[in-house]
N, CA, C and O atoms as CSV, one atom per row, in Angstrom:
chain,resi,resn,atom,element,x,y,z
A,1,MET,N,N,17.604,11.029,0.538
A,1,MET,CA,C,16.208,11.000,0.159
A,1,MET,C,C,15.809,12.387,-0.331
A,1,MET,O,O,16.208,13.409,0.228
A,2,LYS,N,N,15.025,12.388,-1.374
A,2,LYS,CA,C,14.524,13.647,-1.917
A,2,LYS,C,C,13.052,13.467,-2.264
A,2,LYS,O,O,12.573,12.355,-2.483
A,3,SER,N,N,12.371,14.567,-2.307
A,3,SER,CA,C,10.978,14.479,-2.739
A,3,SER,C,C,10.771,15.449,-3.883
A,3,SER,O,O,11.410,16.498,-3.959
A,4,ASP,N,N,9.879,15.082,-4.759
A,4,ASP,CA,C,9.495,15.966,-5.847
A,4,ASP,C,C,7.971,16.023,-5.862
A,4,ASP,O,O,7.308,15.426,-5.013
A,5,GLU,N,N,7.437,16.731,-6.815
A,5,GLU,CA,C,5.989,16.933,-6.857
A,5,GLU,C,C,5.231,15.615,-7.009
A,5,GLU,O,O,4.188,15.423,-6.383
A,6,LEU,N,N,5.750,14.704,-7.839
A,6,LEU,CA,C,5.062,13.437,-8.049
A,6,LEU,C,C,5.137,12.553,-6.796
A,6,LEU,O,O,4.163,11.883,-6.455
A,7,THR,N,N,6.260,12.549,-6.129
A,7,THR,CA,C,6.395,11.790,-4.876
A,7,THR,C,C,5.375,12.271,-3.856
A,7,THR,O,O,4.691,11.468,-3.222
A,8,LEU,N,N,5.279,13.582,-3.703
A,8,LEU,CA,C,4.320,14.154,-2.761
A,8,LEU,C,C,2.882,13.855,-3.180
A,8,LEU,O,O,2.015,13.632,-2.335
A,9,ALA,N,N,2.638,13.852,-4.488
A,9,ALA,CA,C,1.293,13.530,-4.982
A,9,ALA,C,C,0.932,12.089,-4.644
A,9,ALA,O,O,-0.203,11.807,-4.258
A,10,TYR,N,N,1.887,11.179,-4.786
A,10,TYR,CA,C,1.640,9.780,-4.425
A,10,TYR,C,C,1.267,9.666,-2.951
A,10,TYR,O,O,0.332,8.950,-2.593
A,11,LEU,N,N,2.000,10.371,-2.108
A,11,LEU,CA,C,1.719,10.309,-0.670
A,11,LEU,C,C,0.366,10.936,-0.340
A,11,LEU,O,O,-0.368,10.420,0.503
A,12,ASP,N,N,0.039,12.026,-0.989
A,12,ASP,CA,C,-1.273,12.648,-0.784
A,12,ASP,C,C,-2.391,11.696,-1.205
A,12,ASP,O,O,-3.372,11.526,-0.481
A,13,LYS,N,N,-2.241,11.082,-2.368
A,13,LYS,CA,C,-3.254,10.147,-2.856
A,13,LYS,C,C,-3.389,8.958,-1.905
A,13,LYS,O,O,-4.498,8.489,-1.650
A,14,ALA,N,N,-2.276,8.477,-1.389
A,14,ALA,CA,C,-2.315,7.354,-0.447
A,14,ALA,C,C,-3.045,7.756,0.830
A,14,ALA,O,O,-3.831,6.975,1.367
A,15,SER,N,N,-2.791,8.968,1.320
A,15,SER,CA,C,-3.443,9.440,2.548
A,15,SER,C,C,-4.949,9.583,2.370
A,15,SER,O,O,-5.722,9.200,3.248
A,16,VAL,N,N,-5.357,10.128,1.246
A,16,VAL,CA,C,-6.788,10.285,0.971
A,16,VAL,C,C,-7.457,8.918,0.873
A,16,VAL,O,O,-8.538,8.711,1.424
A,17,ARG,N,N,-6.818,7.993,0.177
A,17,ARG,CA,C,-7.385,6.646,0.040
A,17,ARG,C,C,-7.484,5.953,1.402
A,17,ARG,O,O,-8.451,5.240,1.670
A,18,LEU,N,N,-6.485,6.165,2.256
A,18,LEU,CA,C,-6.530,5.558,3.584
A,18,LEU,C,C,-7.753,6.070,4.349
A,18,LEU,O,O,-8.446,5.291,5.003
A,19,GLU,N,N,-8.016,7.355,4.269
A,19,GLU,CA,C,-9.210,7.914,4.916
A,19,GLU,C,C,-10.485,7.329,4.318
A,19,GLU,O,O,-11.444,7.057,5.041
A,20,ALA,N,N,-10.499,7.136,3.014
A,20,ALA,CA,C,-11.681,6.604,2.330
A,20,ALA,C,C,-11.987,5.172,2.753
A,20,ALA,O,O,-13.129,4.729,2.633
A,21,LEU,N,N,-11.008,4.453,3.238
A,21,LEU,CA,C,-11.243,3.076,3.672
A,21,LEU,C,C,-12.295,3.020,4.774
A,21,LEU,O,O,-13.088,2.080,4.833
A,22,GLY,N,N,-12.302,4.024,5.643
A,22,GLY,CA,C,-13.314,4.084,6.701
A,22,GLY,C,C,-14.719,4.241,6.137
A,22,GLY,O,O,-15.670,3.659,6.657
A,23,PHE,N,N,-14.847,5.022,5.081
A,23,PHE,CA,C,-16.136,5.206,4.403
A,23,PHE,C,C,-16.646,3.862,3.883
A,23,PHE,O,O,-17.799,3.497,4.112
A,24,TYR,N,N,-15.789,3.142,3.189
A,24,TYR,CA,C,-16.179,1.831,2.650
A,24,TYR,C,C,-16.518,0.856,3.777
A,24,TYR,O,O,-17.479,0.093,3.687
A,25,ARG,N,N,-15.718,0.895,4.827
A,25,ARG,CA,C,-15.942,-0.025,5.957
A,25,ARG,C,C,-17.304,0.235,6.594
A,25,ARG,O,O,-18.054,-0.699,6.877
A,26,GLU,N,N,-17.616,1.508,6.817
A,26,GLU,CA,C,-18.907,1.862,7.433
A,26,GLU,C,C,-20.087,1.359,6.616
A,26,GLU,O,O,-21.140,1.041,7.168
A,27,ARG,N,N,-19.915,1.287,5.321
A,27,ARG,CA,C,-20.990,0.839,4.435
A,27,ARG,C,C,-20.917,-0.655,4.128
A,27,ARG,O,O,-21.621,-1.167,3.257
A,28,LYS,N,N,-20.047,-1.333,4.868
A,28,LYS,CA,C,-19.862,-2.786,4.738
A,28,LYS,C,C,-19.432,-3.198,3.331
A,28,LYS,O,O,-19.745,-4.294,2.865
A,29,ALA,N,N,-18.718,-2.310,2.675
A,29,ALA,CA,C,-18.156,-2.594,1.354
A,29,ALA,C,C,-16.732,-3.129,1.555
A,29,ALA,O,O,-15.750,-2.500,1.160
A,30,TYR,N,N,-16.652,-4.286,2.168
A,30,TYR,CA,C,-15.370,-4.830,2.598
A,30,TYR,C,C,-14.433,-5.145,1.441
A,30,TYR,O,O,-13.220,-4.974,1.567
A,31,SER,N,N,-14.972,-5.600,0.320
A,31,SER,CA,C,-14.105,-5.882,-0.828
A,31,SER,C,C,-13.475,-4.587,-1.348
A,31,SER,O,O,-12.337,-4.594,-1.818
A,32,ASP,N,N,-14.212,-3.478,-1.265
A,32,ASP,CA,C,-13.666,-2.186,-1.691
A,32,ASP,C,C,-12.574,-1.716,-0.735
A,32,ASP,O,O,-11.610,-1.079,-1.162
A,33,VAL,N,N,-12.713,-2.018,0.532
A,33,VAL,CA,C,-11.662,-1.699,1.497
A,33,VAL,C,C,-10.372,-2.407,1.097
A,33,VAL,O,O,-9.308,-1.790,1.044
A,34,VAL,N,N,-10.472,-3.694,0.818
A,34,VAL,CA,C,-9.287,-4.477,0.467
A,34,VAL,C,C,-8.668,-3.940,-0.818
A,34,VAL,O,O,-7.450,-3.782,-0.895
A,35,ARG,N,N,-9.476,-3.663,-1.813
A,35,ARG,CA,C,-8.972,-3.169,-3.101
A,35,ARG,C,C,-8.275,-1.831,-2.939
A,35,ARG,O,O,-7.179,-1.641,-3.465
A,36,GLU,N,N,-8.884,-0.907,-2.228
A,36,GLU,CA,C,-8.286,0.416,-2.063
A,36,GLU,C,C,-7.086,0.398,-1.115
A,36,GLU,O,O,-6.182,1.224,-1.246
A,37,ALA,N,N,-7.071,-0.526,-0.172
A,37,ALA,CA,C,-5.903,-0.665,0.703
A,37,ALA,C,C,-4.673,-1.029,-0.118
A,37,ALA,O,O,-3.565,-0.573,0.166
A,38,GLN,N,N,-4.880,-1.852,-1.135
A,38,GLN,CA,C,-3.767,-2.210,-2.018
A,38,GLN,C,C,-3.224,-0.954,-2.698
A,38,GLN,O,O,-2.012,-0.806,-2.851
A,39,SER,N,N,-4.106,-0.060,-3.103
A,39,SER,CA,C,-3.676,1.186,-3.743
A,39,SER,C,C,-2.879,2.064,-2.780
A,39,SER,O,O,-1.894,2.689,-3.172
A,40,VAL,N,N,-3.306,2.107,-1.530
A,40,VAL,CA,C,-2.576,2.878,-0.521
A,40,VAL,C,C,-1.143,2.376,-0.416
A,40,VAL,O,O,-0.193,3.159,-0.448
A,41,VAL,N,N,-1.003,1.071,-0.293
A,41,VAL,CA,C,0.325,0.467,-0.139
A,41,VAL,C,C,1.164,0.713,-1.387
A,41,VAL,O,O,2.325,1.112,-1.291
A,42,GLU,N,N,0.582,0.477,-2.543
A,42,GLU,CA,C,1.326,0.667,-3.797
A,42,GLU,C,C,1.808,2.104,-3.950
A,42,GLU,O,O,2.975,2.331,-4.271
A,43,LEU,N,N,0.934,3.072,-3.726
A,43,LEU,CA,C,1.315,4.471,-3.864
A,43,LEU,C,C,2.385,4.877,-2.850
A,43,LEU,O,O,3.331,5.585,-3.197
A,44,ALA,N,N,2.242,4.438,-1.614
A,44,ALA,CA,C,3.228,4.785,-0.585
A,44,ALA,C,C,4.604,4.218,-0.932
A,44,ALA,O,O,5.618,4.905,-0.808
A,45,LEU,N,N,4.625,2.974,-1.363
A,45,LEU,CA,C,5.910,2.340,-1.678
A,45,LEU,C,C,6.531,2.923,-2.940
A,45,LEU,O,O,7.754,3.029,-3.034
A,46,LYS,N,N,5.716,3.296,-3.895
A,46,LYS,CA,C,6.257,3.935,-5.100
A,46,LYS,C,C,6.783,5.332,-4.775
A,46,LYS,O,O,7.762,5.771,-5.377
A,47,ALA,N,N,6.156,6.033,-3.841
A,47,ALA,CA,C,6.685,7.321,-3.381
A,47,ALA,C,C,8.050,7.120,-2.737
A,47,ALA,O,O,8.979,7.892,-2.975
A,48,LEU,N,N,8.161,6.091,-1.931
A,48,LEU,CA,C,9.437,5.773,-1.281
A,48,LEU,C,C,10.523,5.506,-2.313
A,48,LEU,O,O,11.629,6.035,-2.204
A,49,LEU,N,N,10.217,4.695,-3.303
A,49,LEU,CA,C,11.199,4.393,-4.348
A,49,LEU,C,C,11.624,5.663,-5.070
A,49,LEU,O,O,12.814,5.876,-5.300
A,50,ARG,N,N,10.670,6.501,-5.428
A,50,ARG,CA,C,10.998,7.764,-6.112
A,50,ARG,C,C,11.905,8.630,-5.239
A,50,ARG,O,O,12.891,9.192,-5.716
A,51,ALA,N,N,11.559,8.730,-3.957
A,51,ALA,CA,C,12.349,9.563,-3.046
A,51,ALA,C,C,13.776,9.050,-2.903
A,51,ALA,O,O,14.701,9.825,-2.658
A,52,ALA,N,N,13.948,7.744,-3.056
A,52,ALA,CA,C,15.280,7.139,-2.946
A,52,ALA,C,C,16.021,7.154,-4.277
A,52,ALA,O,O,17.168,6.712,-4.355
A,53,GLY,N,N,15.371,7.664,-5.331
A,53,GLY,CA,C,16.022,7.726,-6.631
A,53,GLY,C,C,16.072,6.385,-7.347
A,53,GLY,O,O,16.926,6.166,-8.206
A,54,ILE,N,N,15.165,5.495,-6.997
A,54,ILE,CA,C,15.112,4.152,-7.577
A,54,ILE,C,C,14.036,4.128,-8.662
A,54,ILE,O,O,12.932,4.636,-8.463
A,55,GLU,N,N,14.359,3.546,-9.788
A,55,GLU,CA,C,13.398,3.400,-10.890
A,55,GLU,C,C,12.158,2.673,-10.379
A,55,GLU,O,O,12.258,1.588,-9.806
A,56,VAL,N,N,11.002,3.272,-10.589
A,56,VAL,CA,C,9.743,2.696,-10.123
A,56,VAL,C,C,9.209,1.736,-11.187
A,56,VAL,O,O,8.897,2.148,-12.304
A,57,PRO,N,N,9.107,0.453,-10.831
A,57,PRO,CA,C,8.604,-0.509,-11.826
A,57,PRO,C,C,7.104,-0.340,-12.041
A,57,PRO,O,O,6.395,0.165,-11.171
A,58,ARG,N,N,6.641,-0.759,-13.184
A,58,ARG,CA,C,5.213,-0.672,-13.513
A,58,ARG,C,C,4.534,-1.993,-13.158
A,58,ARG,O,O,3.983,-2.694,-14.007
A,59,VAL,N,N,4.601,-2.294,-11.865
A,59,VAL,CA,C,3.943,-3.474,-11.308
A,59,VAL,C,C,3.219,-3.028,-10.043
A,59,VAL,O,O,3.491,-1.954,-9.506
A,60,HIS,N,N,2.307,-3.851,-9.579
A,60,HIS,CA,C,1.523,-3.473,-8.395
A,60,HIS,C,C,2.202,-3.836,-7.080
A,60,HIS,O,O,1.914,-3.223,-6.052
A,61,ASP,N,N,3.092,-4.814,-7.091
A,61,ASP,CA,C,3.834,-5.210,-5.891
A,61,ASP,C,C,5.307,-4.892,-6.118
A,61,ASP,O,O,5.980,-5.553,-6.908
A,62,VAL,N,N,5.798,-3.879,-5.420
A,62,VAL,CA,C,7.192,-3.452,-5.605
A,62,VAL,C,C,8.113,-4.002,-4.518
A,62,VAL,O,O,9.228,-3.513,-4.335
A,63,GLY,N,N,7.646,-5.011,-3.804
A,63,GLY,CA,C,8.432,-5.586,-2.714
A,63,GLY,C,C,9.804,-6.074,-3.132
A,63,GLY,O,O,10.784,-5.854,-2.419
A,64,ARG,N,N,9.889,-6.729,-4.272
A,64,ARG,CA,C,11.184,-7.239,-4.754
A,64,ARG,C,C,12.135,-6.078,-5.056
A,64,ARG,O,O,13.330,-6.166,-4.774
A,65,THR,N,N,11.611,-5.002,-5.623
A,65,THR,CA,C,12.438,-3.837,-5.914
A,65,THR,C,C,12.957,-3.214,-4.627
A,65,THR,O,O,14.109,-2.786,-4.561
A,66,LEU,N,N,12.112,-3.163,-3.607
A,66,LEU,CA,C,12.556,-2.656,-2.305
A,66,LEU,C,C,13.702,-3.510,-1.767
A,66,LEU,O,O,14.727,-2.987,-1.331
A,67,GLU,N,N,13.518,-4.806,-1.804
A,67,GLU,CA,C,14.533,-5.741,-1.288
A,67,GLU,C,C,15.838,-5.608,-2.073
A,67,GLU,O,O,16.921,-5.576,-1.489
A,68,ASP,N,N,15.726,-5.530,-3.398
A,68,ASP,CA,C,16.921,-5.427,-4.244
A,68,ASP,C,C,17.690,-4.136,-4.012
A,68,ASP,O,O,18.885,-4.070,-4.297
A,69,ASN,N,N,17.024,-3.113,-3.501
A,69,ASN,CA,C,17.649,-1.800,-3.288
A,69,ASN,C,C,17.671,-1.397,-1.818
A,69,ASN,O,O,17.728,-0.210,-1.496
A,70,ALA,N,N,17.627,-2.370,-0.943
A,70,ALA,CA,C,17.535,-2.102,0.495
A,70,ALA,C,C,18.633,-1.169,0.992
A,70,ALA,O,O,18.401,-0.364,1.895
A,71,ASP,N,N,19.823,-1.269,0.410
A,71,ASP,CA,C,20.942,-0.436,0.860
A,71,ASP,C,C,20.711,1.050,0.560
A,71,ASP,O,O,21.380,1.903,1.143
A,72,LEU,N,N,19.788,1.365,-0.327
A,72,LEU,CA,C,19.491,2.765,-0.653
A,72,LEU,C,C,18.328,3.328,0.170
A,72,LEU,O,O,17.999,4.510,0.070
A,73,LEU,N,N,17.720,2.476,0.972
A,73,LEU,CA,C,16.529,2.873,1.731
A,73,LEU,C,C,16.883,3.214,3.175
A,73,LEU,O,O,17.883,2.727,3.702
A,74,PRO,N,N,16.073,4.041,3.810
A,74,PRO,CA,C,16.326,4.411,5.209
A,74,PRO,C,C,16.258,3.189,6.133
A,74,PRO,O,O,15.569,2.215,5.831
A,75,PRO,N,N,16.973,3.247,7.254
A,75,PRO,CA,C,16.971,2.125,8.208
A,75,PRO,C,C,15.566,1.727,8.669
A,75,PRO,O,O,15.296,0.546,8.886
A,76,THR,N,N,14.679,2.703,8.817
A,76,THR,CA,C,13.310,2.403,9.247
A,76,THR,C,C,12.642,1.419,8.294
A,76,THR,O,O,11.941,0.504,8.726
A,77,ILE,N,N,12.862,1.609,7.012
A,77,ILE,CA,C,12.275,0.713,6.012
A,77,ILE,C,C,12.939,-0.654,6.098
A,77,ILE,O,O,12.258,-1.679,6.082
A,78,ARG,N,N,14.241,-0.673,6.187
A,78,ARG,CA,C,14.950,-1.966,6.283
A,78,ARG,C,C,14.506,-2.742,7.519
A,78,ARG,O,O,14.389,-3.966,7.472
A,79,ASP,N,N,14.260,-2.043,8.618
A,79,ASP,CA,C,13.820,-2.704,9.853
A,79,ASP,C,C,12.467,-3.390,9.675
A,79,ASP,O,O,12.198,-4.422,10.291
A,80,HIS,N,N,11.633,-2.815,8.839
A,80,HIS,CA,C,10.275,-3.340,8.636
A,80,HIS,C,C,10.099,-4.062,7.301
A,80,HIS,O,O,8.979,-4.395,6.914
A,81,MET,N,N,11.202,-4.302,6.601
A,81,MET,CA,C,11.139,-4.858,5.251
A,81,MET,C,C,10.333,-6.167,5.157
A,81,MET,O,O,9.501,-6.288,4.258
A,82,PRO,N,N,10.544,-7.139,6.038
A,82,PRO,CA,C,9.766,-8.383,5.890
A,82,PRO,C,C,8.254,-8.158,5.956
A,82,PRO,O,O,7.502,-8.740,5.174
A,83,ARG,N,N,7.818,-7.325,6.876
A,83,ARG,CA,C,6.374,-7.082,7.001
A,83,ARG,C,C,5.856,-6.260,5.824
A,83,ARG,O,O,4.777,-6.541,5.303
A,84,ILE,N,N,6.599,-5.265,5.408
A,84,ILE,CA,C,6.178,-4.446,4.272
A,84,ILE,C,C,6.043,-5.313,3.026
A,84,ILE,O,O,5.051,-5.217,2.303
A,85,ARG,N,N,7.031,-6.150,2.777
A,85,ARG,CA,C,6.976,-7.027,1.593
A,85,ARG,C,C,5.796,-7.987,1.683
A,85,ARG,O,O,5.118,-8.231,0.685
A,86,SER,N,N,5.552,-8.524,2.848
A,86,SER,CA,C,4.452,-9.465,3.032
A,86,SER,C,C,3.102,-8.792,2.766
A,86,SER,O,O,2.238,-9.359,2.097
A,87,ILE,N,N,2.936,-7.598,3.289
A,87,ILE,CA,C,1.692,-6.850,3.087
A,87,ILE,C,C,1.495,-6.530,1.608
A,87,ILE,O,O,0.411,-6.738,1.064
A,88,SER,N,N,2.526,-6.033,0.971
A,88,SER,CA,C,2.426,-5.677,-0.438
A,88,SER,C,C,2.073,-6.898,-1.289
A,88,SER,O,O,1.233,-6.819,-2.185
A,89,LYS,N,N,2.705,-7.993,-1.006
A,89,LYS,CA,C,2.454,-9.232,-1.762
A,89,LYS,C,C,1.027,-9.735,-1.544
A,89,LYS,O,O,0.344,-10.111,-2.497
A,90,ARG,N,N,0.584,-9.740,-0.294
A,90,ARG,CA,C,-0.752,-10.247,0.015
A,90,ARG,C,C,-1.838,-9.397,-0.635
A,90,ARG,O,O,-2.767,-9.923,-1.249
A,91,LEU,N,N,-1.713,-8.082,-0.493
A,91,LEU,CA,C,-2.733,-7.214,-1.067
A,91,LEU,C,C,-2.692,-7.234,-2.590
A,91,LEU,O,O,-3.728,-7.080,-3.236
A,92,ARG,N,N,-1.531,-7.417,-3.163
A,92,ARG,CA,C,-1.439,-7.544,-4.627
A,92,ARG,C,C,-2.222,-8.775,-5.091
A,92,ARG,O,O,-2.912,-8.732,-6.110
A,93,LYS,N,N,-2.112,-9.853,-4.349
A,93,LYS,CA,C,-2.839,-11.074,-4.710
A,93,LYS,C,C,-4.350,-10.861,-4.618
A,93,LYS,O,O,-5.112,-11.453,-5.383
A,94,GLU,N,N,-4.776,-10.026,-3.692
A,94,GLU,CA,C,-6.204,-9.767,-3.484
A,94,GLU,C,C,-6.757,-8.714,-4.452
A,94,GLU,O,O,-7.973,-8.570,-4.583
A,95,ARG,N,N,-5.883,-7.994,-5.114
A,95,ARG,CA,C,-6.264,-6.831,-5.918
A,95,ARG,C,C,-7.394,-7.126,-6.908
A,95,ARG,O,O,-8.446,-6.490,-6.847
A,96,GLU,N,N,-7.194,-8.065,-7.800
A,96,GLU,CA,C,-8.198,-8.333,-8.826
A,96,GLU,C,C,-9.430,-9.021,-8.260
A,96,GLU,O,O,-10.557,-8.668,-8.607
A,97,LEU,N,N,-9.223,-9.993,-7.397
A,97,LEU,CA,C,-10.378,-10.705,-6.829
A,97,LEU,C,C,-11.299,-9.767,-6.064
A,97,LEU,O,O,-12.522,-9.858,-6.172
A,98,SER,N,N,-10.709,-8.872,-5.294
A,98,SER,CA,C,-11.540,-7.974,-4.494
A,98,SER,C,C,-12.309,-6.981,-5.364
A,98,SER,O,O,-13.332,-6.447,-4.934
A,99,PHE,N,N,-11.836,-6.733,-6.562
A,99,PHE,CA,C,-12.492,-5.762,-7.443
A,99,PHE,C,C,-13.425,-6.431,-8.443
A,99,PHE,O,O,-14.592,-6.062,-8.572
A,100,TYR,N,N,-12.887,-7.423,-9.148
A,100,TYR,CA,C,-13.661,-8.063,-10.215
A,100,TYR,C,C,-14.336,-9.360,-9.801
A,100,TYR,O,O,-15.372,-9.730,-10.353
A,101,GLY,N,N,-13.745,-10.053,-8.825
A,101,GLY,CA,C,-14.267,-11.357,-8.452
A,101,GLY,C,C,-13.947,-12.391,-9.514
A,101,GLY,O,O,-13.060,-12.197,-10.345
A,102,ALA,N,N,-14.677,-13.484,-9.475
A,102,ALA,CA,C,-14.517,-14.574,-10.436
A,102,ALA,C,C,-15.839,-15.326,-10.477
A,102,ALA,O,O,-16.732,-15.078,-9.667
A,103,GLU,N,N,-15.951,-16.225,-11.402
A,103,GLU,CA,C,-17.181,-16.995,-11.567
A,103,GLU,C,C,-17.646,-17.604,-10.239
A,103,GLU,O,O,-18.840,-17.639,-9.942
A,104,ASP,N,N,-16.689,-18.076,-9.457
A,104,ASP,CA,C,-17.019,-18.727,-8.188
A,104,ASP,C,C,-16.620,-17.885,-6.970
A,104,ASP,O,O,-16.474,-18.409,-5.866
A,105,PHE,N,N,-16.445,-16.577,-7.182
A,105,PHE,CA,C,-15.992,-15.702,-6.102
A,105,PHE,C,C,-16.626,-14.325,-6.282
A,105,PHE,O,O,-16.168,-13.521,-7.094
A,106,VAL,N,N,-17.672,-14.066,-5.527
A,106,VAL,CA,C,-18.365,-12.775,-5.582
A,106,VAL,C,C,-17.797,-11.904,-4.456
A,106,VAL,O,O,-18.035,-12.185,-3.282
A,107,PRO,N,N,-17.048,-10.849,-4.804
A,107,PRO,CA,C,-16.350,-10.055,-3.788
A,107,PRO,C,C,-17.241,-9.554,-2.654
A,107,PRO,O,O,-16.844,-9.595,-1.490
A,108,THR,N,N,-18.432,-9.084,-2.986
A,108,THR,CA,C,-19.299,-8.521,-1.950
A,108,THR,C,C,-19.794,-9.587,-0.974
A,108,THR,O,O,-20.245,-9.257,0.123
A,109,ALA,N,N,-19.715,-10.835,-1.353
A,109,ALA,CA,C,-20.142,-11.923,-0.476
A,109,ALA,C,C,-18.968,-12.582,0.243
A,109,ALA,O,O,-19.146,-13.167,1.311
A,110,GLU,N,N,-17.785,-12.492,-0.329
A,110,GLU,CA,C,-16.632,-13.228,0.200
A,110,GLU,C,C,-15.848,-12.479,1.279
A,110,GLU,O,O,-15.315,-13.103,2.197
A,111,TYR,N,N,-15.773,-11.155,1.179
A,111,TYR,CA,C,-14.970,-10.402,2.139
A,111,TYR,C,C,-15.806,-10.043,3.362
A,111,TYR,O,O,-16.996,-9.744,3.266
A,112,GLU,N,N,-15.141,-10.085,4.514
A,112,GLU,CA,C,-15.801,-9.838,5.797
A,112,GLU,C,C,-15.153,-8.658,6.512
A,112,GLU,O,O,-14.140,-8.120,6.066
A,113,LEU,N,N,-15.755,-8.271,7.626
A,113,LEU,CA,C,-15.224,-7.180,8.435
A,113,LEU,C,C,-13.772,-7.428,8.828
A,113,LEU,O,O,-12.962,-6.502,8.803
A,114,SER,N,N,-13.437,-8.642,9.186
A,114,SER,CA,C,-12.057,-8.937,9.596
A,114,SER,C,C,-11.071,-8.706,8.445
A,114,SER,O,O,-9.944,-8.269,8.676
A,115,ASP,N,N,-11.486,-8.995,7.220
A,115,ASP,CA,C,-10.634,-8.738,6.051
A,115,ASP,C,C,-10.417,-7.241,5.885
A,115,ASP,O,O,-9.303,-6.789,5.620
A,116,ALA,N,N,-11.493,-6.477,6.043
A,116,ALA,CA,C,-11.409,-5.022,5.920
A,116,ALA,C,C,-10.517,-4.433,7.010
A,116,ALA,O,O,-9.673,-3.580,6.736
A,117,ASP,N,N,-10.705,-4.884,8.229
A,117,ASP,CA,C,-9.902,-4.360,9.342
A,117,ASP,C,C,-8.417,-4.675,9.156
A,117,ASP,O,O,-7.557,-3.841,9.435
A,118,GLN,N,N,-8.131,-5.877,8.687
A,118,GLN,CA,C,-6.729,-6.248,8.438
A,118,GLN,C,C,-6.137,-5.349,7.350
A,118,GLN,O,O,-5.016,-4.860,7.488
A,119,ALA,N,N,-6.883,-5.135,6.284
A,119,ALA,CA,C,-6.395,-4.303,5.186
A,119,ALA,C,C,-6.157,-2.865,5.634
A,119,ALA,O,O,-5.161,-2.251,5.252
A,120,ILE,N,N,-7.065,-2.330,6.440
A,120,ILE,CA,C,-6.908,-0.964,6.946
A,120,ILE,C,C,-5.666,-0.864,7.830
A,120,ILE,O,O,-4.874,0.068,7.699
A,121,GLU,N,N,-5.508,-1.814,8.714
A,121,GLU,CA,C,-4.351,-1.803,9.610
A,121,GLU,C,C,-3.056,-1.884,8.812
A,121,GLU,O,O,-2.117,-1.133,9.073
A,122,GLU,N,N,-3.003,-2.781,7.851
A,122,GLU,CA,C,-1.777,-2.973,7.068
A,122,GLU,C,C,-1.465,-1.751,6.204
A,122,GLU,O,O,-0.314,-1.321,6.135
A,123,ALA,N,N,-2.469,-1.195,5.552
A,123,ALA,CA,C,-2.245,-0.011,4.725
A,123,ALA,C,C,-1.772,1.162,5.585
A,123,ALA,O,O,-0.862,1.896,5.198
A,124,GLY,N,N,-2.390,1.330,6.745
A,124,GLY,CA,C,-1.977,2.398,7.654
A,124,GLY,C,C,-0.554,2.218,8.133
A,124,GLY,O,O,0.204,3.184,8.226
A,125,PHE,N,N,-0.189,0.984,8.436
A,125,PHE,CA,C,1.173,0.682,8.875
A,125,PHE,C,C,2.186,1.070,7.797
A,125,PHE,O,O,3.164,1.761,8.080
A,126,VAL,N,N,1.951,0.626,6.571
A,126,VAL,CA,C,2.900,0.909,5.487
A,126,VAL,C,C,3.015,2.409,5.255
A,126,VAL,O,O,4.124,2.932,5.146
A,127,LEU,N,N,1.889,3.105,5.177
A,127,LEU,CA,C,1.935,4.547,4.946
A,127,LEU,C,C,2.658,5.262,6.081
A,127,LEU,O,O,3.460,6.164,5.837
A,128,GLU,N,N,2.382,4.869,7.299
A,128,GLU,CA,C,3.044,5.502,8.449
A,128,GLU,C,C,4.549,5.279,8.426
A,128,GLU,O,O,5.316,6.206,8.688
A,129,VAL,N,N,4.977,4.069,8.118
A,129,VAL,CA,C,6.411,3.763,8.078
A,129,VAL,C,C,7.095,4.557,6.962
A,129,VAL,O,O,8.185,5.097,7.153
A,130,VAL,N,N,6.450,4.623,5.809
A,130,VAL,CA,C,7.028,5.375,4.691
A,130,VAL,C,C,7.120,6.859,5.047
A,130,VAL,O,O,8.158,7.483,4.827
A,131,GLN,N,N,6.056,7.424,5.588
A,131,GLN,CA,C,6.087,8.841,5.962
A,131,GLN,C,C,7.174,9.113,6.999
A,131,GLN,O,O,7.879,10.120,6.925
A,132,SER,N,N,7.298,8.212,7.954
A,132,SER,CA,C,8.334,8.359,8.981
A,132,SER,C,C,9.731,8.273,8.369
A,132,SER,O,O,10.626,9.040,8.725
A,133,ALA,N,N,9.901,7.337,7.452
A,133,ALA,CA,C,11.211,7.153,6.821
A,133,ALA,C,C,11.614,8.349,5.962
A,133,ALA,O,O,12.789,8.706,5.891
A,134,LEU,N,N,10.643,8.952,5.321
A,134,LEU,CA,C,10.945,10.091,4.468
A,134,LEU,C,C,11.188,11.360,5.273
A,134,LEU,O,O,11.883,12.272,4.824
A,135,GLY,N,N,10.607,11.404,6.468
A,135,GLY,CA,C,10.861,12.504,7.404
A,135,GLY,C,C,10.884,13.876,6.778
A,135,GLY,O,O,9.866,14.363,6.287
A,136,ASP,N,N,12.041,14.495,6.797
A,136,ASP,CA,C,12.183,15.874,6.339
A,136,ASP,C,C,12.041,16.035,4.830
A,136,ASP,O,O,11.840,17.146,4.339
A,137,ALA,N,N,12.143,14.940,4.100
A,137,ALA,CA,C,12.042,15.036,2.641
A,137,ALA,C,C,10.625,15.378,2.189
A,137,ALA,O,O,10.411,15.854,1.074
A,138,ILE,N,N,9.650,15.123,3.085
A,138,ILE,CA,C,8.258,15.402,2.642
A,138,ILE,C,C,7.680,16.619,3.311
A,138,ILE,O,O,6.533,16.982,3.049
């Protein structure tokens, strides 16, 4: 595992966004919590891929890339792979709806405190696991 300036920038951005989730939660902006939680997960996982020397795809859910390259990832990541992939996939699905909504889906009305709390917990979990896995590289 190696880190470079961009990898570290991704992790810094993910950490700042994770802190910002509390701001949104306090203001009952639950859809914004969900949307930004997706960014935390995406940035953390893309930092992991970069650190492992894996080509970072230009998609929002990199779970398949993680799975396809599991042998290049630290054991900590492999141990948590099913949950990490599930979180990334779920938040990717929520990404557009939580931000833009739809004709029959108003984000500010549809998301609740429980959605925000789940997103915060999941984003924190992914970031913590990635930081732990990168260890001395960061």
